[in-house]
matplotlib code that plots the C-alpha trace (Angstrom):
import matplotlib.pyplot as plt

x = [-15.0, -13.8, -9.6, -6.8, -3.6, -1.5, 1.4, 3.8, 7.0, 9.3, 9.3, 11.3, 9.7, 10.5, 11.2, 9.0, 5.7, 3.7, 3.8, 5.1, 1.1, -0.1, 1.7, -0.1, -3.9, -3.1, -1.7, -4.8, -7.1, -6.1, -6.4, -10.0, -10.7, -12.6, -9.4, -9.9, -7.5, -6.1, -3.6, -2.8, -0.2, 0.6, 0.8, -2.9, -3.2, -0.5, -0.2, 2.7, 3.7, 5.3, 7.8, 11.2, 10.8, 14.5, 13.1, 9.6, 8.9, 7.8, 3.8, 0.9, -1.2, -4.6, -6.7, -8.9, -5.9, -5.3, -1.7, -1.4, 1.1, 2.9, 1.5, -1.8, -0.4, 0.6, -2.4, -4.1, -1.3, -2.2]
y = [-17.9, -15.3, -14.9, -12.2, -11.4, -9.1, -8.2, -5.6, -4.2, -1.0, 2.1, 2.3, 2.9, 1.5, -1.7, -3.5, -4.2, -2.2, -4.8, -7.6, -6.8, -5.9, -9.8, -11.7, -10.4, -11.2, -14.7, -15.1, -13.6, -15.8, -18.4, -17.6, -16.4, -12.4, -10.1, -7.2, -4.8, -1.9, 0.0, 2.0, 4.6, 6.6, 9.8, 9.6, 13.4, 14.4, 15.1, 12.8, 15.3, 17.1, 14.6, 14.2, 11.3, 10.6, 9.4, 8.8, 7.1, 8.3, 9.2, 8.3, 10.3, 8.6, 10.2, 12.5, 13.7, 13.1, 12.3, 9.0, 6.4, 4.2, 1.5, 2.7, 2.5, -0.7, -2.4, -0.5, -2.3, -4.9]
z = [6.9, 7.2, 7.8, 8.2, 7.2, 8.2, 6.4, 8.9, 9.6, 10.8, 10.5, 8.3, 4.9, 1.3, 3.7, 1.0, 2.9, 1.2, -2.3, -0.5, 0.7, -2.9, -3.9, -1.7, -2.3, -6.1, -5.4, -4.0, -5.9, -9.0, -6.6, -6.4, -3.7, -2.6, -0.2, 0.4, 1.1, 3.2, 4.3, 7.9, 8.3, 10.7, 8.5, 7.0, 7.7, 5.9, 1.8, 1.5, -1.8, 0.9, 1.8, 1.1, -1.9, -0.4, 3.4, 2.3, -1.2, -4.2, -3.9, -6.2, -7.8, -8.1, -11.1, -9.2, -8.2, -5.0, -4.0, -1.7, -0.4, -3.4, -1.7, -3.4, -7.0, -6.2, -5.4, -8.1, -10.3, -9.6]

ax = plt.figure().add_subplot(projection="3d")
ax.plot(x, y, z, "-o")
ax.set_aspect("equal")
plt.show()
């Protein structure tokens, strides 16, 4: 049976929504569950590298050089 868990929060960056989602996914994987994590973000077409890091936080650079949201870095490292 497929089950869904949604992590939601305010619009302010750096509240910890992404790290909570990544941590929950890792804990569920450790218990043998199959987990797929997805991030839905309103600025999907904006380059995070051009956003002010004081307002948004740092960006994560993938292996292919793309600048993405830091949450994707949390997902990759976990």
